[in-house]
C-alpha positions as CSV (number, residue, x, y, z in Angstrom):
1,M,-8.4,3.0,5.6
2,K,-10.1,4.4,8.7
3,I,-8.5,2.8,11.9
4,L,-9.4,2.8,15.6
5,V,-7.0,1.6,18.2
6,I,-8.1,0.7,21.7
7,G,-6.1,1.3,24.8
8,S,-4.1,4.0,26.1
9,G,-0.4,3.0,27.0
10,G,2.9,2.7,25.7
11,R,2.0,-0.4,23.5
12,E,-0.9,1.6,22.0
13,H,1.4,4.5,21.1
14,A,3.7,2.3,19.5
15,L,0.9,0.8,17.4
16,V,-0.6,4.1,16.6
17,W,3.0,5.4,15.5
18,K,3.5,2.6,13.2
19,L,0.0,2.5,11.7
20,A,0.2,6.1,11.0
21,Q,3.3,5.6,8.6
22,S,1.2,3.3,6.2
23,P,0.0,4.7,3.0
24,H,-3.1,2.7,3.8
25,A,-4.3,4.8,6.8
26,T,-6.2,7.9,6.1
27,A,-7.5,8.5,9.5
28,I,-6.7,7.2,12.9
29,W,-8.4,7.6,16.2
30,C,-7.3,6.1,19.7
31,A,-9.7,5.4,22.4
32,P,-9.0,6.9,25.0
33,G,-5.2,7.4,23.9
34,N,-2.7,9.5,25.9
35,A,-0.9,12.9,25.3
36,G,1.8,11.4,23.1
37,I,-0.7,9.9,21.0
38,A,-2.4,13.1,20.2
39,R,0.7,14.3,18.8
40,E,1.0,11.7,16.2
41,R,0.3,12.6,12.5
42,L,-0.5,10.4,9.7
43,A,2.2,10.3,6.7
44,K,-0.3,10.0,4.1
45,N,-2.1,13.2,4.7
46,S,-0.5,14.9,7.8
47,S,-3.9,14.6,9.8
48,P,-3.6,14.3,13.6
49,V,-4.4,11.2,15.3
50,E,-7.5,12.0,17.5
51,C,-7.8,10.7,20.9
52,V,-11.5,10.0,22.1
53,S,-12.3,9.7,25.8
54,I,-13.9,6.2,25.6
55,G,-12.4,3.6,27.9
56,A,-11.0,0.5,26.7
57,E,-13.6,-1.6,28.5
58,D,-16.7,0.4,27.4
59,L,-17.6,-1.8,24.7
60,P,-20.9,-0.6,24.0
61,N,-19.6,3.0,23.4
62,L,-16.5,1.7,21.4
63,L,-18.9,-0.2,19.2
64,A,-21.1,2.8,18.5
65,F,-18.3,5.0,17.7
66,A,-16.7,2.7,15.3
67,Q,-20.1,2.5,13.5
68,K,-20.7,6.3,13.5
69,K,-17.0,6.7,11.9
70,K,-17.3,3.9,9.7
71,I,-14.3,2.3,11.1
72,E,-12.6,0.0,8.7
73,L,-10.1,-1.8,10.9
74,T,-10.2,-1.8,14.8
75,V,-6.8,-2.8,16.7
76,V,-7.0,-3.9,20.2
77,G,-4.3,-3.3,22.5
78,P,-5.0,-4.4,25.9
79,D,-5.9,-7.8,27.2
80,N,-9.1,-6.7,29.4
81,P,-11.4,-5.8,26.3
82,L,-10.3,-9.0,24.4
83,A,-11.3,-10.9,27.6
84,L,-14.5,-9.0,27.6
85,G,-15.3,-10.1,24.3
86,V,-14.9,-6.9,22.1
87,V,-14.0,-8.8,19.0
88,D,-17.0,-10.9,19.3
89,L,-19.1,-7.8,19.6
90,F,-17.6,-6.0,16.7
91,Q,-17.8,-9.0,14.4
92,K,-21.5,-9.6,15.1
93,N,-22.0,-6.1,14.1
94,G,-20.1,-6.6,10.9
95,L,-17.1,-4.6,11.8
96,R,-13.5,-5.8,11.1
97,I,-11.3,-5.9,14.2
98,W,-7.6,-7.2,14.9
99,G,-7.4,-9.4,17.9
100,P,-8.3,-12.9,19.1
101,N,-11.8,-13.4,20.2
102,Q,-13.2,-14.3,23.7
103,K,-12.6,-18.1,23.3
104,A,-9.1,-17.4,21.9
105,A,-8.4,-14.9,24.5
106,Q,-8.7,-17.5,27.2
107,F,-4.7,-18.2,26.5
108,E,-4.2,-15.4,28.6
109,S,-7.4,-14.5,30.5
110,S,-7.2,-18.1,32.0
111,K,-4.0,-19.5,33.2
112,V,-5.6,-22.8,34.0
113,F,-7.1,-23.0,30.6
114,A,-3.7,-22.3,29.2
115,Q,-1.7,-24.9,31.5
116,R,-4.2,-27.7,30.8
117,F,-4.0,-26.8,26.9
118,M,-0.3,-26.9,27.2
119,E,-0.3,-30.3,29.0
120,K,-3.0,-31.8,26.7
121,Y,-1.1,-30.8,23.3
122,G,2.5,-31.7,24.4
123,I,3.7,-27.9,24.6
124,P,6.8,-28.0,26.8
125,T,6.2,-26.0,30.0
126,A,6.6,-26.5,33.8
127,R,5.4,-29.3,36.0
128,A,2.4,-27.7,37.4
129,G,-1.2,-28.1,39.1
130,T,-4.4,-26.1,39.2
131,F,-6.3,-25.5,42.4
132,A,-9.0,-23.9,44.2
133,D,-8.7,-25.4,47.7
134,P,-5.8,-24.1,49.8
135,A,-4.9,-27.2,51.5
136,T,-4.5,-29.3,48.3
137,A,-2.8,-26.5,46.8
138,K,-0.1,-26.5,49.7
139,K,0.4,-30.4,49.6
140,F,1.4,-30.0,46.1
141,A,3.7,-26.9,46.9
142,E,5.4,-29.2,49.3
143,T,6.4,-31.9,46.6
144,L,8.1,-28.8,45.0
145,G,10.1,-28.0,48.3
146,G,8.1,-24.6,48.0
147,K,10.3,-23.4,44.9
148,C,7.4,-22.4,42.8
149,A,5.3,-19.6,41.2
150,V,1.8,-19.1,42.4
151,K,-0.3,-17.6,39.8
152,A,-3.8,-16.1,39.9
153,D,-6.3,-17.7,37.0
154,G,-7.4,-14.6,35.7
155,L,-6.3,-11.2,34.7
156,A,-4.5,-9.2,37.5
157,L,-2.8,-6.3,35.4
158,G,0.4,-8.2,35.1
159,K,1.0,-8.6,39.0
160,G,-1.0,-11.9,39.5
161,V,2.3,-13.9,39.9
162,L,3.9,-14.5,43.4
163,I,7.5,-16.3,43.1
164,C,8.5,-18.5,46.0
165,S,11.5,-19.9,47.3
166,N,10.4,-22.3,50.1
167,V,7.5,-24.0,51.7
168,A,6.5,-21.1,54.1
169,E,6.6,-18.4,51.0
170,A,4.4,-20.8,49.0
171,N,1.9,-21.3,51.6
172,K,1.7,-17.6,52.3
173,A,1.2,-16.9,48.6
174,I,-1.5,-19.6,48.4
175,D,-3.5,-17.8,51.2
176,E,-2.8,-14.5,49.7
177,I,-4.7,-15.3,46.7
178,L,-7.1,-18.2,47.5
179,V,-7.9,-17.0,51.3
180,N,-7.3,-13.2,51.5
181,H,-8.6,-12.7,47.8
182,A,-5.7,-10.4,46.9
183,F,-6.7,-10.6,43.3
184,G,-10.6,-10.7,43.5
185,A,-12.1,-13.0,41.3
186,A,-9.1,-13.4,39.3
187,G,-7.8,-15.6,42.1
188,A,-10.7,-17.9,42.5
189,R,-8.4,-20.6,41.0
190,I,-4.4,-20.8,40.9
191,V,-1.9,-22.5,38.8
192,L,1.0,-23.5,40.8
193,Q,4.1,-24.0,38.6
194,E,7.4,-25.5,39.6
195,F,10.2,-22.7,39.5
196,L,12.2,-22.9,36.3
197,E,15.8,-22.2,36.3
198,G,17.3,-20.2,33.2
199,L,17.0,-17.2,31.3
200,E,13.6,-15.7,30.3
201,I,12.8,-14.4,26.7
202,S,9.6,-13.1,25.2
203,L,8.5,-14.8,21.9
204,H,5.7,-13.2,19.9
205,A,3.8,-14.8,16.8
206,L,1.6,-13.2,14.5
207,C,-1.3,-15.5,13.7
208,D,-4.3,-15.7,11.2
209,G,-6.0,-18.8,12.5
210,R,-4.1,-21.3,10.3
211,T,-0.4,-19.7,10.1
212,A,1.9,-18.2,12.8
213,R,4.8,-15.7,12.0
214,L,7.3,-15.9,14.7
215,F,9.2,-12.6,15.4
216,P,12.6,-12.1,16.6
217,T,13.3,-12.7,20.3
218,S,13.0,-9.8,22.8
219,Q,13.6,-9.8,26.7
220,D,11.6,-7.8,29.0
221,H,12.7,-6.6,32.6
222,K,9.8,-7.3,35.0
223,R,11.3,-6.3,38.5
224,A,11.2,-2.6,39.4
225,D,14.8,-2.4,40.6
226,D,18.3,-2.8,38.8
227,G,19.7,-6.5,39.1
228,D,16.2,-8.0,39.2
229,R,15.2,-6.7,42.4
230,G,12.2,-5.2,43.7
231,L,8.4,-5.8,43.2
232,N,7.1,-7.3,39.9
233,T,5.8,-4.7,37.3
234,G,4.1,-4.6,34.0
235,G,7.8,-4.4,32.4
236,M,10.6,-1.8,33.2
237,G,12.1,-2.3,29.8
238,A,13.1,-4.4,26.9
239,Y,15.4,-5.1,24.0
240,S,15.4,-7.0,20.7
241,P,17.0,-9.1,19.5
242,T,18.5,-11.2,22.3
243,P,21.7,-13.1,21.8
244,F,20.6,-16.1,23.4
245,L,19.4,-18.2,20.5
246,S,20.5,-18.6,17.0
247,D,18.2,-18.5,14.1
248,A,18.2,-22.5,13.9
249,E,17.6,-22.7,17.6
250,L,14.7,-20.1,17.6
251,R,13.3,-22.2,14.7
252,K,13.5,-25.2,16.8
253,A,11.8,-23.5,19.7
254,G,9.1,-22.3,17.2
255,E,8.5,-25.7,16.2
256,A,8.3,-27.2,19.6
257,I,5.9,-24.2,20.9
258,L,3.8,-23.4,17.8
259,N,3.3,-26.4,15.8
260,P,1.6,-28.0,18.8
261,W,-0.3,-25.2,19.7
262,L,-1.7,-24.6,16.2
263,R,-2.8,-28.2,16.2
264,G,-4.3,-27.9,19.5
265,C,-6.2,-24.8,18.3
266,A,-7.5,-26.7,15.2
267,E,-8.8,-29.6,17.2
268,E,-10.5,-27.2,19.8
269,R,-11.9,-25.0,17.0
270,I,-10.0,-22.1,18.4
271,D,-9.9,-19.6,15.7
272,F,-6.9,-17.3,17.0
273,H,-6.4,-14.0,15.1
274,G,-4.1,-11.8,16.6
275,I,-0.7,-11.9,18.7
276,L,0.4,-15.0,20.6
277,Y,3.1,-13.8,23.3
278,P,4.6,-16.7,25.0
279,G,6.9,-16.1,27.8
280,V,9.7,-18.8,27.6
281,M,12.3,-20.0,30.0
282,L,15.4,-21.4,28.3
283,T,16.2,-24.2,30.7
284,E,19.0,-26.7,30.5
285,S,16.5,-29.2,29.0
286,G,15.3,-26.7,26.4
287,P,12.8,-23.7,26.1
288,K,9.6,-24.0,28.3
289,V,6.6,-21.8,28.0
290,L,6.0,-20.1,31.4
291,E,2.9,-18.6,30.3
292,F,0.9,-17.4,27.2
293,N,-0.6,-13.7,26.5
294,A,-3.1,-13.0,23.6
295,R,-1.8,-9.4,22.7
296,F,1.5,-7.5,22.2
297,G,3.8,-7.3,25.5
298,D,4.6,-3.9,26.4
299,P,7.2,-2.7,26.5
300,E,8.2,-5.2,23.7
301,T,6.2,-3.5,21.3
302,Q,8.2,-0.6,21.3
303,V,11.2,-2.5,20.2
304,Y,9.5,-4.8,18.0
305,L,7.8,-2.0,16.0
306,T,10.6,0.4,15.7
307,R,12.5,-2.7,14.1
308,L,9.5,-3.8,11.9
309,E,10.1,-2.5,8.1
310,T,6.8,-4.2,7.1
311,D,3.8,-2.1,6.7
312,L,1.8,-2.8,9.8
313,V,-1.6,-2.2,8.3
314,E,-0.8,-4.8,5.7
315,L,0.3,-7.2,8.3
316,L,-2.8,-6.9,10.6
317,D,-5.0,-6.9,7.5
318,A,-3.5,-10.2,6.6
319,S,-3.8,-11.6,10.1
320,V,-7.7,-10.7,10.0
321,N,-7.9,-12.0,6.5
322,G,-6.3,-15.4,6.9
323,T,-3.6,-14.7,4.3
324,L,-0.5,-14.6,6.5
325,D,1.3,-17.0,4.4
326,K,1.2,-14.8,1.4
327,I,3.1,-11.8,3.3
328,E,6.8,-11.4,4.2
329,L,8.3,-9.8,7.7
330,A,11.1,-7.6,7.2
331,W,13.2,-6.3,10.1
332,S,16.0,-4.1,10.6
333,P,19.3,-5.5,11.5
334,Q,19.7,-2.9,14.3
335,A,19.0,-3.6,17.8
336,G,16.5,-1.9,19.9
337,V,16.3,-1.0,23.4
338,C,13.3,0.6,25.4
339,V,14.1,2.0,29.0
340,V,10.5,2.7,30.9
341,M,10.7,5.6,33.0
342,A,8.0,5.3,35.9
343,S,6.6,7.4,38.5
344,G,8.1,7.2,41.9
345,G,6.6,4.5,44.2
346,Y,5.5,2.4,41.2
347,P,4.4,-0.4,41.2
348,G,2.9,0.8,44.7
349,N,1.3,4.0,45.4
350,Y,2.4,6.9,43.3
351,A,1.3,10.5,42.5
352,K,-0.1,11.8,39.1
353,G,0.3,15.3,37.7
354,M,4.0,15.8,37.6
355,V,5.1,18.2,34.7
356,I,7.3,16.4,32.3
357,T,10.1,18.4,30.6
358,G,12.6,17.4,28.0
359,L,10.4,15.5,25.8
360,D,11.3,17.5,22.4
361,A,15.1,17.4,23.1
362,S,14.8,13.8,23.7
363,G,12.6,12.9,20.6
364,A,14.9,15.0,18.6
365,L,17.9,12.5,18.9
366,P,18.5,10.5,16.1
367,N,16.9,6.9,15.8
368,T,15.2,7.6,19.0
369,K,11.5,7.7,19.8
370,V,9.6,8.2,23.0
371,F,6.4,6.5,23.3
372,H,3.9,7.7,26.0
373,A,2.1,5.7,28.4
374,G,0.8,7.4,31.5
375,T,0.6,10.9,30.4
376,A,-1.9,13.4,30.0
377,L,-2.2,17.1,28.8
378,K,-3.0,19.6,31.5
379,D,-3.0,23.5,31.0
380,G,-1.0,23.1,28.2
381,Q,1.7,21.0,29.8
382,I,2.1,17.2,29.5
383,V,2.1,15.6,32.9
384,T,2.3,12.2,34.5
385,N,-0.8,10.1,34.6
386,G,0.1,6.7,35.4
387,G,2.5,4.3,36.9
388,R,4.6,3.8,33.7
389,V,4.9,7.1,32.3
390,M,7.1,6.5,29.0
391,G,9.2,4.2,27.2
392,V,12.1,5.6,25.8
393,T,13.2,3.7,22.6
394,A,16.3,3.7,20.6
395,L,18.1,1.8,17.7
396,G,21.5,1.1,17.2
397,R,24.0,-0.8,15.3
398,D,24.3,-3.3,18.0
399,L,22.9,-3.6,21.5
400,K,25.4,-1.6,23.4
401,G,25.0,1.2,20.7
402,A,21.0,1.0,21.3
403,Q,21.5,1.1,25.0
404,A,23.8,4.0,25.0
405,A,21.4,6.0,22.6
406,A,18.5,5.3,24.8
407,Y,20.1,6.5,28.0
408,A,21.0,9.5,26.3
409,A,17.4,10.0,25.6
410,V,16.2,9.2,29.1
411,E,18.8,11.8,30.7
412,K,17.0,14.6,28.8
413,I,13.8,13.8,30.4
414,H,12.5,15.1,33.9
415,F,9.6,14.8,36.2
416,D,9.3,14.7,40.0
417,G,10.0,11.2,41.2
418,A,11.3,9.9,37.9
419,H,12.5,6.2,38.4
420,F,13.9,3.8,35.9
421,R,16.3,0.9,35.7
422,R,19.8,1.2,34.5
423,D,20.6,-1.8,33.5
424,I,17.9,-2.6,30.6
425,G,19.9,-4.7,28.1
426,A,22.8,-5.7,30.2
427,K,22.2,-9.5,30.4
428,G,22.3,-9.4,26.6
429,S,25.1,-7.1,26.2
430,A,27.2,-9.4,28.4
431,R,26.6,-12.4,26.0
432,V,28.2,-13.2,22.5
433,P,25.6,-12.9,19.9
434,R,24.2,-16.2,18.5
435,A,23.5,-15.1,14.9
436,D,19.8,-14.0,15.7
437,S,19.4,-11.8,12.6
438,G,15.7,-11.6,12.6
439,V,15.8,-11.3,8.7
440,A,15.1,-14.8,7.7
441,P,11.3,-15.0,7.3
442,E,11.2,-18.5,6.0
443,S,12.6,-19.9,9.3
444,F,9.8,-18.3,11.4
445,R,6.7,-19.7,9.4
446,F,4.7,-22.5,11.0
447,H,1.4,-24.3,10.2
448,P,-0.6,-26.9,12.1
């Protein structure tokens, strides 16, 4: 099978790496890819993965390339091309592509749409309101005592959420988005959501339009600095599984979230083929959805795909074909930890072009994989080319073992200004596991 992967980050490197292991993959291209993706080779024939200089949002040229190369399956990584309708375009031209169409991608591309959908179909979520008028939004914020999350409606590179602890902060955040247009057109409307107390986890479910298959739990680390301090980022690391839910509790959460979601999709004629990724807060009154994403989380992808034992080509093929009920998901019982190494200054301004050393030494460690994100090849050397540079990922017998392995690999990699959190997985390692084995597939299958 000839495969095209769209995107250039750590998520896309992990997708390419896993797809390349499949005996079904005969050729893989990635647009635009990165320096690490270009080093991957296919298990079937040892041919290299080819990176092509087409941007992830350049839909006409992506289509032309797929037609020229007779691509048999296109895999979409990032959210923007989904929101722009890349799936609709490819399908209109008779090409098979994995990911939700433009209507289905609204679960991520419009927080207003997602919030109203959750309220309409009884999906547990926070008390919230949607607003375009600052004065009305401020009145609602006052009813919450200012303890709220102010969210831009549209896509904002994972940074369109402002957390507030009092009325003054809420009013400032509302003005920042609706008056000062900090997020441009993405902030023409906002969702103002009550602040939920608890532990936040990431759930992922692979969907085929009728069936949803829930993955084991994972937890992302959004803040830039240790102890969940600093600015919000696209994710500074992740681990899986978390110890916060037993298998029975995970199934119960899936029933509360996915069953009404599937029913709502059927009623609204939303044909969702791809990954649904709800961010979930574990509150005292039960799990509640903070927001939906319509693609794999990054860096969650790195820990999921290193634990996944099922052929990814077969899984994505079943998701496209509507046959997920006929395939099982198998997971390694090992824990996975991904530590993101970022450029100095990220998520603010940062320099590019810093030479990276130690990659081969790090990658040679057992049960370890370095997934590239913001890297490029310059004069024969791999250099930094983005805010999040790479995700150093390791497996271990348990979470503490995976942590130790990941940080041992991180210590071997060097570039000027390198920044990373030293507490990835700390919340999980401080807890007693609650029997979340991640290997009970019948527990994680849902239908409307």
